[in-house]
N, CA, C and O atoms as a GROMACS GRO file, in nm:
protein
  476
    1MET      N    1  -7.707   7.287   3.481
    1MET     CA    2  -7.749   7.198   3.586
    1MET      C    3  -7.656   7.214   3.705
    1MET      O    4  -7.533   7.210   3.691
    2CYS      N    5  -7.713   7.231   3.819
    2CYS     CA    6  -7.628   7.244   3.936
    2CYS      C    7  -7.613   7.108   4.003
    2CYS      O    8  -7.702   7.024   3.995
    3GLY      N    9  -7.503   7.088   4.067
    3GLY     CA   10  -7.478   6.961   4.134
    3GLY      C   11  -7.550   6.954   4.268
    3GLY      O   12  -7.524   7.037   4.356
    4ILE      N   13  -7.636   6.861   4.282
    4ILE     CA   14  -7.711   6.845   4.407
    4ILE      C   15  -7.671   6.712   4.469
    4ILE      O   16  -7.677   6.607   4.405
    5THR      N   17  -7.633   6.719   4.591
    5THR     CA   18  -7.602   6.596   4.661
    5THR      C   19  -7.726   6.551   4.735
    5THR      O   20  -7.799   6.632   4.792
    6THR      N   21  -7.748   6.424   4.734
    6THR     CA   22  -7.864   6.372   4.803
    6THR      C   23  -7.826   6.334   4.944
    6THR      O   24  -7.726   6.265   4.965
    7PRO      N   25  -7.903   6.380   5.041
    7PRO     CA   26  -7.869   6.347   5.179
    7PRO      C   27  -7.887   6.199   5.208
    7PRO      O   28  -7.837   6.150   5.309
    8MET      N   29  -7.957   6.127   5.121
    8MET     CA   30  -7.981   5.986   5.146
    8MET      C   31  -7.867   5.897   5.099
    8MET      O   32  -7.868   5.777   5.126
    9SER      N   33  -7.770   5.952   5.031
    9SER     CA   34  -7.667   5.869   4.972
    9SER      C   35  -7.591   5.784   5.072
    9SER      O   36  -7.538   5.679   5.037
   10GLY      N   37  -7.586   5.828   5.197
   10GLY     CA   38  -7.515   5.749   5.297
   10GLY      C   39  -7.608   5.677   5.392
   10GLY      O   40  -7.564   5.613   5.487
   11ASP      N   41  -7.740   5.685   5.366
   11ASP     CA   42  -7.837   5.622   5.454
   11ASP      C   43  -7.833   5.471   5.441
   11ASP      O   44  -7.799   5.415   5.336
   12THR      N   45  -7.867   5.407   5.550
   12THR     CA   46  -7.874   5.262   5.550
   12THR      C   47  -8.011   5.218   5.499
   12THR      O   48  -8.104   5.299   5.494
   13GLU      N   49  -8.024   5.093   5.463
   13GLU     CA   50  -8.150   5.041   5.411
   13GLU      C   51  -8.265   5.060   5.510
   13GLU      O   52  -8.373   5.101   5.467
   14PRO      N   53  -8.248   5.033   5.640
   14PRO     CA   54  -8.360   5.058   5.732
   14PRO      C   55  -8.404   5.205   5.733
   14PRO      O   56  -8.524   5.234   5.744
   15GLU      N   57  -8.309   5.296   5.722
   15GLU     CA   58  -8.345   5.438   5.718
   15GLU      C   59  -8.422   5.471   5.591
   15GLU      O   60  -8.518   5.548   5.594
   16LEU      N   61  -8.378   5.414   5.478
   16LEU     CA   62  -8.448   5.438   5.353
   16LEU      C   63  -8.590   5.380   5.357
   16LEU      O   64  -8.683   5.441   5.306
   17LYS      N   65  -8.605   5.262   5.419
   17LYS     CA   66  -8.737   5.201   5.431
   17LYS      C   67  -8.828   5.289   5.516
   17LYS      O   68  -8.944   5.309   5.481
   18LEU      N   69  -8.777   5.342   5.625
   18LEU     CA   70  -8.855   5.430   5.711
   18LEU      C   71  -8.899   5.553   5.633
   18LEU      O   72  -9.013   5.597   5.645
   19LEU      N   73  -8.808   5.610   5.555
   19LEU     CA   74  -8.842   5.727   5.475
   19LEU      C   75  -8.951   5.693   5.373
   19LEU      O   76  -9.045   5.770   5.355
   20ARG      N   77  -8.939   5.579   5.307
   20ARG     CA   78  -9.042   5.537   5.211
   20ARG      C   79  -9.177   5.522   5.280
   20ARG      O   80  -9.280   5.564   5.227
   21ASP      N   81  -9.176   5.462   5.399
   21ASP     CA   82  -9.300   5.443   5.474
   21ASP      C   83  -9.362   5.578   5.510
   21ASP      O   84  -9.484   5.595   5.499
   22ILE      N   85  -9.280   5.672   5.553
   22ILE     CA   86  -9.330   5.804   5.589
   22ILE      C   87  -9.392   5.873   5.468
   22ILE      O   88  -9.495   5.939   5.478
   23LEU      N   89  -9.327   5.856   5.352
   23LEU     CA   90  -9.375   5.920   5.231
   23LEU      C   91  -9.490   5.844   5.166
   23LEU      O   92  -9.548   5.890   5.068
   24GLY      N   93  -9.522   5.728   5.219
   24GLY     CA   94  -9.633   5.650   5.164
   24GLY      C   95  -9.594   5.563   5.047
   24GLY      O   96  -9.682   5.511   4.979
   25ASN      N   97  -9.467   5.546   5.021
   25ASN     CA   98  -9.421   5.463   4.910
   25ASN      C   99  -9.371   5.330   4.963
   25ASN      O  100  -9.255   5.293   4.942
   26ARG      N  101  -9.455   5.260   5.029
   26ARG     CA  102  -9.414   5.132   5.088
   26ARG      C  103  -9.374   5.034   4.980
   26ARG      O  104  -9.434   5.027   4.873
   27GLU      N  105  -9.270   4.959   5.011
   27GLU     CA  106  -9.225   4.856   4.919
   27GLU      C  107  -9.331   4.748   4.912
   27GLU      O  108  -9.397   4.718   5.011
   28GLU      N  109  -9.347   4.691   4.793
   28GLU     CA  110  -9.442   4.583   4.779
   28GLU      C  111  -9.394   4.463   4.860
   28GLU      O  112  -9.275   4.431   4.863
   29ARG      N  113  -9.486   4.400   4.924
   29ARG     CA  114  -9.454   4.280   5.000
   29ARG      C  115  -9.439   4.162   4.905
   29ARG      O  116  -9.509   4.152   4.804
   30ALA      N  117  -9.346   4.075   4.937
   30ALA     CA  118  -9.331   3.954   4.856
   30ALA      C  119  -9.459   3.874   4.870
   30ALA      O  120  -9.508   3.850   4.981
   31SER      N  121  -9.513   3.832   4.758
   31SER     CA  122  -9.636   3.756   4.760
   31SER      C  123  -9.618   3.629   4.678
   31SER      O  124  -9.509   3.597   4.632
   32ASP      N  125  -9.727   3.560   4.663
   32ASP     CA  126  -9.723   3.439   4.582
   32ASP      C  127  -9.682   3.476   4.440
   32ASP      O  128  -9.713   3.584   4.392
   33PRO      N  129  -9.611   3.385   4.374
   33PRO     CA  130  -9.570   3.415   4.236
   33PRO      C  131  -9.692   3.435   4.147
   33PRO      O  132  -9.797   3.374   4.166
   34THR      N  133  -9.676   3.522   4.051
   34THR     CA  134  -9.784   3.547   3.954
   34THR      C  135  -9.802   3.423   3.866
   34THR      O  136  -9.712   3.339   3.859
   35PRO      N  137  -9.915   3.412   3.799
   35PRO     CA  138  -9.932   3.299   3.706
   35PRO      C  139  -9.822   3.296   3.600
   35PRO      O  140  -9.776   3.188   3.561
   36PHE      N  141  -9.779   3.414   3.552
   36PHE     CA  142  -9.670   3.417   3.454
   36PHE      C  143  -9.542   3.361   3.513
   36PHE      O  144  -9.474   3.280   3.448
   37ALA      N  145  -9.507   3.401   3.635
   37ALA     CA  146  -9.386   3.351   3.700
   37ALA      C  147  -9.395   3.201   3.723
   37ALA      O  148  -9.296   3.130   3.707
   38GLN      N  149  -9.512   3.152   3.759
   38GLN     CA  150  -9.530   3.008   3.778
   38GLN      C  151  -9.511   2.935   3.646
   38GLN      O  152  -9.451   2.828   3.643
   39ASN      N  153  -9.563   2.993   3.537
   39ASN     CA  154  -9.547   2.932   3.405
   39ASN      C  155  -9.400   2.929   3.364
   39ASN      O  156  -9.352   2.828   3.313
   40VAL      N  157  -9.330   3.040   3.386
   40VAL     CA  158  -9.187   3.046   3.353
   40VAL      C  159  -9.112   2.939   3.431
   40VAL      O  160  -9.028   2.868   3.375
   41ALA      N  161  -9.141   2.926   3.560
   41ALA     CA  162  -9.073   2.826   3.643
   41ALA      C  163  -9.100   2.686   3.592
   41ALA      O  164  -9.009   2.604   3.584
   42SER      N  165  -9.224   2.658   3.558
   42SER     CA  166  -9.261   2.524   3.510
   42SER      C  167  -9.191   2.492   3.377
   42SER      O  168  -9.136   2.384   3.359
   43VAL      N  169  -9.192   2.588   3.286
   43VAL     CA  170  -9.130   2.569   3.155
   43VAL      C  171  -8.980   2.549   3.169
   43VAL      O  172  -8.922   2.460   3.106
   44LEU      N  173  -8.915   2.630   3.252
   44LEU     CA  174  -8.770   2.619   3.267
   44LEU      C  175  -8.729   2.492   3.340
   44LEU      O  176  -8.622   2.438   3.314
   45LYS      N  177  -8.812   2.445   3.431
   45LYS     CA  178  -8.782   2.319   3.498
   45LYS      C  179  -8.788   2.204   3.397
   45LYS      O  180  -8.704   2.113   3.401
   46LYS      N  181  -8.885   2.208   3.306
   46LYS     CA  182  -8.892   2.107   3.200
   46LYS      C  183  -8.771   2.117   3.108
   46LYS      O  184  -8.717   2.016   3.065
   47ALA      N  185  -8.729   2.240   3.077
   47ALA     CA  186  -8.612   2.260   2.990
   47ALA      C  187  -8.487   2.204   3.053
   47ALA      O  188  -8.406   2.140   2.986
   48ILE      N  189  -8.470   2.227   3.182
   48ILE     CA  190  -8.353   2.174   3.254
   48ILE      C  191  -8.356   2.022   3.253
   48ILE      O  192  -8.253   1.958   3.231
   49ALA      N  193  -8.473   1.963   3.277
   49ALA     CA  194  -8.486   1.817   3.275
   49ALA      C  195  -8.451   1.762   3.138
   49ALA      O  196  -8.384   1.659   3.127
   50SER      N  197  -8.495   1.830   3.033
   50SER     CA  198  -8.466   1.786   2.897
   50SER      C  199  -8.317   1.796   2.866
   50SER      O  200  -8.260   1.705   2.805
   51MET      N  201  -8.254   1.905   2.907
   51MET     CA  202  -8.111   1.921   2.882
   51MET      C  203  -8.030   1.820   2.961
   51MET      O  204  -7.926   1.772   2.913
   52ARG      N  205  -8.075   1.786   3.081
   52ARG     CA  206  -8.006   1.682   3.160
   52ARG      C  207  -8.019   1.548   3.089
   52ARG      O  208  -7.921   1.476   3.073
   53ALA      N  209  -8.141   1.515   3.046
   53ALA     CA  210  -8.166   1.387   2.979
   53ALA      C  211  -8.089   1.377   2.848
   53ALA      O  212  -8.043   1.269   2.810
   54GLY      N  213  -8.074   1.490   2.778
   54GLY     CA  214  -8.003   1.492   2.650
   54GLY      C  215  -7.852   1.503   2.664
   54GLY      O  216  -7.780   1.498   2.565
   55GLY      N  217  -7.804   1.518   2.787
   55GLY     CA  218  -7.660   1.525   2.810
   55GLY      C  219  -7.598   1.660   2.782
   55GLY      O  220  -7.475   1.671   2.771
   56THR      N  221  -7.679   1.765   2.770
   56THR     CA  222  -7.626   1.899   2.746
   56THR      C  223  -7.565   1.958   2.872
   56THR      O  224  -7.462   2.027   2.868
   57ILE      N  225  -7.630   1.931   2.985
   57ILE     CA  226  -7.579   1.977   3.114
   57ILE      C  227  -7.584   1.862   3.213
   57ILE      O  228  -7.667   1.771   3.201
   58GLU      N  229  -7.496   1.868   3.310
   58GLU     CA  230  -7.496   1.769   3.418
   58GLU      C  231  -7.526   1.842   3.548
   58GLU      O  232  -7.456   1.934   3.589
   59VAL      N  233  -7.635   1.797   3.613
   59VAL     CA  234  -7.679   1.859   3.738
   59VAL      C  235  -7.717   1.746   3.834
   59VAL      O  236  -7.790   1.654   3.797
   60GLU      N  237  -7.666   1.755   3.956
   60GLU     CA  238  -7.702   1.657   4.058
   60GLU      C  239  -7.851   1.666   4.088
   60GLU      O  240  -7.909   1.775   4.085
   61ASP      N  241  -7.914   1.553   4.116
   61ASP     CA  242  -8.057   1.551   4.147
   61ASP      C  243  -8.093   1.650   4.257
   61ASP      O  244  -8.196   1.718   4.249
   62ALA      N  245  -8.008   1.659   4.358
   62ALA     CA  246  -8.035   1.747   4.472
   62ALA      C  247  -8.031   1.895   4.435
   62ALA      O  248  -8.082   1.979   4.510
   63ASN      N  249  -7.971   1.929   4.320
   63ASN     CA  250  -7.957   2.069   4.280
   63ASN      C  251  -8.058   2.114   4.175
   63ASN      O  252  -8.060   2.232   4.138
   64VAL      N  253  -8.140   2.023   4.126
   64VAL     CA  254  -8.230   2.058   4.016
   64VAL      C  255  -8.329   2.168   4.054
   64VAL      O  256  -8.344   2.265   3.980
   65ASP      N  257  -8.395   2.155   4.169
   65ASP     CA  258  -8.494   2.256   4.208
   65ASP      C  259  -8.428   2.392   4.232
   65ASP      O  260  -8.482   2.495   4.191
   66ALA      N  261  -8.313   2.393   4.297
   66ALA     CA  262  -8.242   2.519   4.321
   66ALA      C  263  -8.197   2.582   4.190
   66ALA      O  264  -8.204   2.704   4.174
   67LEU      N  265  -8.152   2.501   4.096
   67LEU     CA  266  -8.111   2.553   3.965
   67LEU      C  267  -8.232   2.609   3.891
   67LEU      O  268  -8.222   2.714   3.828
   68ALA      N  269  -8.344   2.540   3.898
   68ALA     CA  270  -8.466   2.589   3.833
   68ALA      C  271  -8.505   2.725   3.890
   68ALA      O  272  -8.545   2.814   3.815
   69ARG      N  273  -8.494   2.742   4.022
   69ARG     CA  274  -8.525   2.871   4.084
   69ARG      C  275  -8.427   2.979   4.038
   69ARG      O  276  -8.466   3.091   4.007
   70GLU      N  277  -8.299   2.942   4.033
   70GLU     CA  278  -8.196   3.038   3.991
   70GLU      C  279  -8.219   3.085   3.847
   70GLU      O  280  -8.210   3.204   3.817
   71VAL      N  281  -8.248   2.990   3.760
   71VAL     CA  282  -8.270   3.022   3.619
   71VAL      C  283  -8.400   3.102   3.603
   71VAL      O  284  -8.407   3.196   3.524
   72THR      N  285  -8.502   3.064   3.678
   72THR     CA  286  -8.630   3.137   3.673
   72THR      C  287  -8.611   3.280   3.719
   72THR      O  288  -8.662   3.372   3.656
   73ASP      N  289  -8.539   3.300   3.828
   73ASP     CA  290  -8.513   3.436   3.877
   73ASP      C  291  -8.441   3.519   3.771
   73ASP      O  292  -8.476   3.634   3.747
   74ALA      N  293  -8.342   3.458   3.708
   74ALA     CA  294  -8.268   3.530   3.603
   74ALA      C  295  -8.360   3.563   3.485
   74ALA      O  296  -8.354   3.672   3.429
   75ALA      N  297  -8.445   3.469   3.449
   75ALA     CA  298  -8.537   3.491   3.337
   75ALA      C  299  -8.635   3.602   3.368
   75ALA      O  300  -8.663   3.686   3.282
   76LEU      N  301  -8.687   3.605   3.489
   76LEU     CA  302  -8.784   3.707   3.527
   76LEU      C  303  -8.722   3.845   3.539
   76LEU      O  304  -8.793   3.946   3.534
   77GLU      N  305  -8.591   3.851   3.555
   77GLU     CA  306  -8.521   3.979   3.561
   77GLU      C  307  -8.481   4.030   3.423
   77GLU      O  308  -8.433   4.143   3.410
   78SER      N  309  -8.500   3.948   3.321
   78SER     CA  310  -8.461   3.987   3.186
   78SER      C  311  -8.545   4.105   3.139
   78SER      O  312  -8.667   4.108   3.158
   79ALA      N  313  -8.479   4.201   3.078
   79ALA     CA  314  -8.546   4.324   3.035
   79ALA      C  315  -8.640   4.301   2.916
   79ALA      O  316  -8.745   4.365   2.907
   80THR      N  317  -8.603   4.211   2.826
   80THR     CA  318  -8.686   4.185   2.708
   80THR      C  319  -8.684   4.036   2.676
   80THR      O  320  -8.596   3.963   2.722
   81LEU      N  321  -8.782   3.994   2.599
   81LEU     CA  322  -8.786   3.853   2.558
   81LEU      C  323  -8.668   3.819   2.468
   81LEU      O  324  -8.622   3.705   2.467
   82LYS      N  325  -8.619   3.917   2.393
   82LYS     CA  326  -8.504   3.894   2.305
   82LYS      C  327  -8.379   3.857   2.386
   82LYS      O  328  -8.297   3.777   2.341
   83ARG      N  329  -8.366   3.917   2.504
   83ARG     CA  330  -8.248   3.891   2.588
   83ARG      C  331  -8.264   3.769   2.677
   83ARG      O  332  -8.170   3.729   2.746
   84LEU      N  333  -8.382   3.711   2.677
   84LEU     CA  334  -8.410   3.598   2.765
   84LEU      C  335  -8.320   3.478   2.738
   84LEU      O  336  -8.257   3.428   2.832
   85PRO      N  337  -8.311   3.427   2.614
   85PRO     CA  338  -8.226   3.309   2.591
   85PRO      C  339  -8.080   3.329   2.632
   85PRO      O  340  -8.025   3.244   2.702
   86PRO      N  341  -8.015   3.440   2.591
   86PRO     CA  342  -7.875   3.456   2.633
   86PRO      C  343  -7.859   3.465   2.785
   86PRO      O  344  -7.759   3.417   2.840
   87ARG      N  345  -7.956   3.526   2.851
   87ARG     CA  346  -7.948   3.538   2.997
   87ARG      C  347  -7.959   3.400   3.063
   87ARG      O  348  -7.886   3.370   3.158
   88ILE      N  349  -8.049   3.318   3.013
   88ILE     CA  350  -8.064   3.182   3.069
   88ILE      C  351  -7.939   3.100   3.042
   88ILE      O  352  -7.890   3.030   3.130
   89VAL      N  353  -7.888   3.108   2.920
   89VAL     CA  354  -7.766   3.034   2.885
   89VAL      C  355  -7.652   3.076   2.977
   89VAL      O  356  -7.581   2.991   3.031
   90LYS      N  357  -7.635   3.206   2.995
   90LYS     CA  358  -7.527   3.257   3.081
   90LYS      C  359  -7.545   3.207   3.224
   90LYS      O  360  -7.448   3.168   3.289
   91THR      N  361  -7.668   3.208   3.273
   91THR     CA  362  -7.695   3.162   3.408
   91THR      C  363  -7.660   3.014   3.422
   91THR      O  364  -7.598   2.974   3.521
   92LEU      N  365  -7.699   2.933   3.326
   92LEU     CA  366  -7.668   2.789   3.331
   92LEU      C  367  -7.518   2.764   3.328
   92LEU      O  368  -7.466   2.681   3.403
   93ILE      N  369  -7.449   2.835   3.241
   93ILE     CA  370  -7.305   2.813   3.225
   93ILE      C  371  -7.227   2.853   3.350
   93ILE      O  372  -7.129   2.788   3.386
   94HIS      N  373  -7.271   2.960   3.416
   94HIS     CA  374  -7.196   3.012   3.530
   94HIS      C  375  -7.247   2.965   3.666
   94HIS      O  376  -7.190   2.999   3.769
   95SER      N  377  -7.354   2.888   3.666
   95SER     CA  378  -7.412   2.845   3.793
   95SER      C  379  -7.322   2.743   3.863
   95SER      O  380  -7.268   2.652   3.800
   96ASP      N  381  -7.309   2.760   3.993
   96ASP     CA  382  -7.236   2.663   4.074
   96ASP      C  383  -7.316   2.534   4.091
   96ASP      O  384  -7.261   2.432   4.135
   97LEU      N  385  -7.442   2.537   4.057
   97LEU     CA  386  -7.529   2.420   4.071
   97LEU      C  387  -7.516   2.324   3.952
   97LEU      O  388  -7.563   2.210   3.960
   98VAL      N  389  -7.454   2.369   3.845
   98VAL     CA  390  -7.432   2.286   3.727
   98VAL      C  391  -7.294   2.224   3.737
   98VAL      O  392  -7.193   2.294   3.746
   99GLU      N  393  -7.291   2.092   3.736
   99GLU     CA  394  -7.163   2.021   3.748
   99GLU      C  395  -7.078   2.037   3.622
   99GLU      O  396  -6.958   2.064   3.628
  100GLU      N  397  -7.143   2.021   3.508
  100GLU     CA  398  -7.069   2.024   3.382
  100GLU      C  399  -7.163   2.070   3.271
  100GLU      O  400  -7.282   2.038   3.271
  101VAL      N  401  -7.109   2.147   3.176
  101VAL     CA  402  -7.183   2.189   3.058
  101VAL      C  403  -7.114   2.126   2.938
  101VAL      O  404  -6.994   2.143   2.917
  102TYR      N  405  -7.192   2.051   2.860
  102TYR     CA  406  -7.134   1.980   2.746
  102TYR      C  407  -7.170   2.045   2.613
  102TYR      O  408  -7.114   2.008   2.509
  103GLY      N  409  -7.261   2.140   2.614
  103GLY     CA  410  -7.302   2.206   2.490
  103GLY      C  411  -7.242   2.345   2.480
  103GLY      O  412  -7.201   2.404   2.580
  104THR      N  413  -7.238   2.394   2.358
  104THR     CA  414  -7.196   2.532   2.335
  104THR      C  415  -7.313   2.625   2.370
  104THR      O  416  -7.425   2.580   2.393
  105ASP      N  417  -7.285   2.754   2.372
  105ASP     CA  418  -7.392   2.852   2.396
  105ASP      C  419  -7.506   2.832   2.295
  105ASP      O  420  -7.623   2.836   2.331
  106GLU      N  421  -7.469   2.812   2.170
  106GLU     CA  422  -7.568   2.795   2.064
  106GLU      C  423  -7.649   2.667   2.083
  106GLU      O  424  -7.770   2.666   2.060
  107GLU      N  425  -7.584   2.559   2.124
  107GLU     CA  426  -7.655   2.433   2.146
  107GLU      C  427  -7.751   2.443   2.264
  107GLU      O  428  -7.862   2.389   2.260
  108ILE      N  429  -7.708   2.512   2.368
  108ILE     CA  430  -7.796   2.531   2.484
  108ILE      C  431  -7.916   2.618   2.444
  108ILE      O  432  -8.029   2.588   2.481
  109ALA      N  433  -7.889   2.726   2.371
  109ALA     CA  434  -7.998   2.814   2.326
  109ALA      C  435  -8.095   2.737   2.237
  109ALA      O  436  -8.217   2.755   2.247
  110ALA      N  437  -8.044   2.651   2.150
  110ALA     CA  438  -8.130   2.570   2.063
  110ALA      C  439  -8.214   2.472   2.145
  110ALA      O  440  -8.331   2.448   2.114
  111ALA      N  441  -8.155   2.416   2.250
  111ALA     CA  442  -8.229   2.323   2.337
  111ALA      C  443  -8.338   2.397   2.415
  111ALA      O  444  -8.441   2.338   2.446
  112LEU      N  445  -8.316   2.523   2.446
  112LEU     CA  446  -8.413   2.604   2.519
  112LEU      C  447  -8.528   2.652   2.432
  112LEU      O  448  -8.640   2.669   2.479
  113ARG      N  449  -8.499   2.673   2.305
  113ARG     CA  450  -8.595   2.740   2.214
  113ARG      C  451  -8.735   2.678   2.219
  113ARG      O  452  -8.832   2.753   2.235
  114PRO      N  453  -8.752   2.546   2.206
  114PRO     CA  454  -8.888   2.491   2.208
  114PRO      C  455  -8.962   2.519   2.338
  114PRO      O  456  -9.084   2.535   2.339
  115PHE      N  457  -8.888   2.525   2.446
  115PHE     CA  458  -8.950   2.553   2.575
  115PHE      C  459  -8.989   2.699   2.589
  115PHE      O  460  -9.096   2.732   2.641
  116LEU      N  461  -8.901   2.787   2.541
  116LEU     CA  462  -8.930   2.931   2.549
  116LEU      C  463  -9.046   2.969   2.460
  116LEU      O  464  -9.114   3.068   2.486
  117ASP      N  465  -9.069   2.891   2.355
  117ASP     CA  466  -9.185   2.916   2.269
  117ASP      C  467  -9.317   2.894   2.344
  117ASP      O  468  -9.421   2.943   2.302
  118GLU      N  469  -9.312   2.819   2.455
  118GLU     CA  470  -9.430   2.795   2.537
  118GLU      C  471  -9.468   2.917   2.619
  118GLU      O  472  -9.581   2.927   2.667
  119LEU      N  473  -9.375   3.009   2.636
  119LEU     CA  474  -9.404   3.127   2.720
  119LEU      C  475  -9.494   3.222   2.650
  119LEU      O  476  -9.529   3.326   2.706
   0.00000   0.00000   0.00000
């Protein structure tokens, strides 16, 4: 194998976008969330509400919607369903939107399980 350097390695994002447009590989435009994404968001918002009510996590009222979006984004980026619970747990634990976490990773995963079964 010979070493090939790509001339695009130093290109800026606008230059790369122009190249994609020229080649006909336009980036998909952001659109309305898919029904699956809407379902994930709804389920995770309920899970967050349940964990707040059960005292597993403490989240200010003003941060609930933003946290739900953050967790939903992380969930939708998960490569497999098997990795979904740990990814959500990690996101909740490390989020700046969560004031306090009172449960262990396992307790949070257990609290999520009934909700994830809805997906």
